[in-house]
C-alpha positions as CSV (number, residue, x, y, z in Angstrom):
1,M,-1.6,4.4,-22.7
2,K,-0.1,1.7,-24.9
3,D,3.3,3.2,-24.4
4,G,3.1,2.9,-20.6
5,S,2.5,6.6,-20.0
6,L,-0.2,7.7,-17.6
7,Y,-2.6,10.7,-17.9
8,A,-4.9,12.0,-15.3
9,W,-7.7,14.6,-14.8
10,G,-10.6,15.5,-12.5
11,D,-10.8,16.1,-8.8
12,N,-7.4,16.7,-7.1
13,F,-8.2,17.3,-3.4
14,D,-5.6,14.9,-2.1
15,G,-3.2,15.4,-5.0
16,Q,-4.4,12.1,-6.3
17,L,-3.9,13.1,-9.9
18,G,-0.1,13.3,-9.5
19,V,0.2,15.9,-12.1
20,D,2.7,18.2,-10.3
21,K,0.5,21.3,-10.4
22,N,1.7,22.4,-7.0
23,V,-2.0,22.6,-6.1
24,I,-3.7,20.2,-3.9
25,T,-7.2,21.5,-4.1
26,G,-9.2,22.1,-7.2
27,R,-9.8,20.2,-10.4
28,V,-7.9,19.5,-13.6
29,Y,-10.2,19.7,-16.7
30,T,-8.0,18.2,-19.4
31,P,-5.7,15.2,-19.4
32,V,-2.2,15.9,-18.1
33,K,0.7,13.5,-18.3
34,V,1.9,12.1,-14.9
35,N,5.7,12.3,-14.7
36,I,6.7,8.7,-14.0
37,P,9.9,7.3,-15.5
38,G,9.5,3.9,-17.2
39,F,6.6,1.8,-18.4
40,V,3.5,1.8,-16.1
41,Q,2.3,-1.8,-15.8
42,D,-0.4,-1.4,-13.3
43,L,-2.2,1.3,-11.2
44,Y,-3.5,0.8,-7.7
45,I,-6.0,3.3,-6.1
46,D,-6.8,3.1,-2.4
47,E,-10.1,4.9,-2.0
48,I,-11.4,5.4,1.6
49,K,-14.8,6.8,1.8
50,G,-15.4,8.9,4.9
51,I,-18.6,10.7,6.2
52,D,-17.9,13.9,4.3
53,D,-15.5,12.9,1.6
54,S,-13.2,10.3,0.1
55,H,-9.4,10.1,0.4
56,Y,-7.2,8.7,-2.4
57,S,-3.7,7.2,-2.4
58,V,-2.4,6.2,-5.8
59,Y,0.4,3.7,-6.6
60,A,2.0,3.0,-10.0
61,F,3.8,-0.2,-10.6
62,T,6.4,0.1,-13.3
63,S,8.0,-2.5,-15.5
64,D,11.4,-2.3,-13.7
65,G,9.7,-3.5,-10.5
66,S,9.5,0.0,-8.9
67,I,6.6,1.6,-7.1
68,Y,5.7,5.3,-7.3
69,A,3.1,6.8,-4.9
70,W,1.2,10.0,-4.5
71,G,-2.0,11.4,-3.0
72,D,-3.2,11.2,0.6
73,N,-0.5,10.2,3.1
74,F,-2.1,10.8,6.5
75,Y,-1.1,7.4,7.9
76,G,2.2,7.2,6.0
77,Q,0.6,4.8,3.5
78,L,2.6,6.2,0.6
79,G,5.8,4.9,2.3
80,L,7.7,8.1,1.5
81,G,9.2,8.8,5.0
82,S,9.7,12.5,5.3
83,L,6.4,13.3,3.6
84,F,4.5,11.5,6.4
85,G,1.1,13.1,7.2
86,T,1.0,15.3,4.0
87,K,-0.8,15.3,0.7
88,V,1.6,14.6,-2.1
89,D,0.8,16.0,-5.5
90,K,3.4,14.3,-7.7
91,P,4.8,10.7,-7.9
92,F,7.8,9.8,-5.7
93,K,9.6,6.4,-5.8
94,I,9.1,4.3,-2.7
95,N,12.5,3.1,-1.4
96,L,12.5,-0.7,-1.5
97,P,15.6,-3.0,-1.6
98,G,15.0,-4.5,-5.1
99,S,12.2,-5.2,-7.5
100,I,8.7,-6.0,-6.4
101,T,6.4,-8.6,-8.0
102,A,3.1,-7.8,-6.3
103,L,1.5,-5.0,-4.4
104,E,-1.5,-5.1,-2.1
105,I,-3.2,-1.9,-0.9
106,N,-6.0,-1.9,1.7
107,N,-7.4,0.7,4.0
108,Y,-4.3,2.9,4.3
109,S,-2.0,-0.1,4.6
110,A,0.5,-1.3,1.9
111,Y,2.1,-4.7,1.3
112,A,5.0,-5.2,-1.2
113,L,6.1,-8.7,-2.2
114,M,9.7,-8.6,-3.4
115,Q,11.3,-10.7,-6.1
116,D,13.3,-12.6,-3.4
117,G,10.1,-13.6,-1.6
118,S,10.5,-11.1,1.3
119,L,7.5,-8.9,2.3
120,Y,7.6,-5.2,3.2
121,T,4.7,-3.3,4.8
122,W,3.9,0.3,5.7
123,G,1.1,2.7,6.5
124,N,-1.8,2.3,8.9
125,N,-1.2,-0.3,11.7
126,D,-3.9,0.3,14.3
127,S,-4.9,-3.4,14.3
128,G,-1.4,-4.8,13.8
129,Q,-2.2,-5.4,10.2
130,L,1.4,-4.7,9.1
131,G,2.6,-7.7,11.0
132,L,5.5,-6.0,12.7
133,G,4.8,-6.7,16.4
134,D,3.3,-3.4,17.3
135,N,0.4,-1.1,16.5
136,E,2.3,2.0,15.3
137,N,1.9,3.4,11.8
138,K,4.9,3.1,9.6
139,K,6.0,5.9,7.3
140,E,8.5,3.8,5.4
141,P,8.6,0.1,4.3
142,V,9.6,-2.4,7.0
143,K,10.4,-6.0,6.4
144,V,8.0,-8.6,7.9
145,N,9.6,-11.5,9.8
146,L,8.4,-14.7,8.2
147,P,9.9,-18.2,8.3
148,A,10.0,-18.7,4.5
149,G,9.6,-16.7,1.3
150,V,6.2,-15.3,0.4
151,K,4.4,-16.7,-2.6
152,E,1.2,-14.6,-2.4
153,I,-0.2,-11.8,-0.2
154,T,-3.7,-10.5,0.1
155,G,-5.4,-8.2,2.6
156,G,-8.8,-7.8,4.2
157,T,-10.0,-4.8,6.2
158,N,-7.1,-4.4,8.7
159,A,-5.9,-8.0,8.2
160,A,-3.3,-9.7,6.0
161,Y,-2.9,-13.2,4.7
162,A,0.3,-14.6,3.2
163,V,0.9,-17.9,1.5
164,L,4.5,-18.9,1.9
165,N,6.6,-20.9,-0.6
166,D,6.3,-24.0,1.5
167,G,2.5,-23.8,1.2
168,S,1.8,-22.7,4.7
169,L,-0.6,-19.8,5.5
170,Y,0.3,-17.0,7.9
171,V,-2.2,-14.3,9.0
172,W,-2.2,-11.2,11.2
173,G,-4.1,-8.1,12.1
174,A,-7.8,-7.5,13.1
175,N,-9.8,-10.6,14.2
176,N,-13.1,-9.1,15.4
177,Y,-15.1,-11.7,13.4
178,G,-12.6,-14.6,13.7
179,Q,-11.4,-14.0,10.2
180,L,-7.8,-15.1,11.0
181,G,-9.0,-18.7,11.6
182,F,-7.9,-19.2,15.3
183,N,-11.4,-19.8,16.8
184,I,-11.1,-16.5,18.8
185,T,-12.5,-13.1,18.2
186,D,-11.9,-9.5,19.3
187,E,-8.1,-10.0,19.6
188,F,-5.6,-8.4,17.3
189,I,-2.6,-10.5,16.2
190,N,0.2,-8.1,15.4
191,T,2.8,-10.7,14.3
192,P,2.4,-13.4,11.6
193,A,0.9,-16.6,13.0
194,K,0.5,-19.9,11.2
195,V,-3.0,-21.2,10.5
196,D,-3.3,-24.9,11.4
């Protein structure tokens, strides 16, 4: 809405409406206000289509630089720690050390670019796409070790690309098609590596 409020209705199998109905399954047939403090600037929806159904994780970016998340959290992609592996039916604020300027959501993985240029990631990490040096899913945001501040972040399927403030490009994650730019394939890179 113009005043920054958010309303939702429809299917609610994963709690993706965030309307605090204490019901995960079922549908909501009329618009219900989502309880998020502050002005909602942007809304991100991570829809993963499976064989039998779709799974939804939803993120609201508010004007004070906060992120609220709800919906499917099987891989910890909501970044809510103790709610790992559950379906969350109302918005919870993600605990980050400051204000964010950009958010990238892709295939159960999340990337938050902070105002100070640092990058935090969480969620699915089966291909090392979080850039943290391992392949373990993360249920809370973890800072990525990079040599300079990040200017821009984008993600592909299980891969990430960061442009740093010095203009260099760092990549990590899945590389089955050579998409990381290192003239190799079928090798995961689970820590950020500079593209020449």
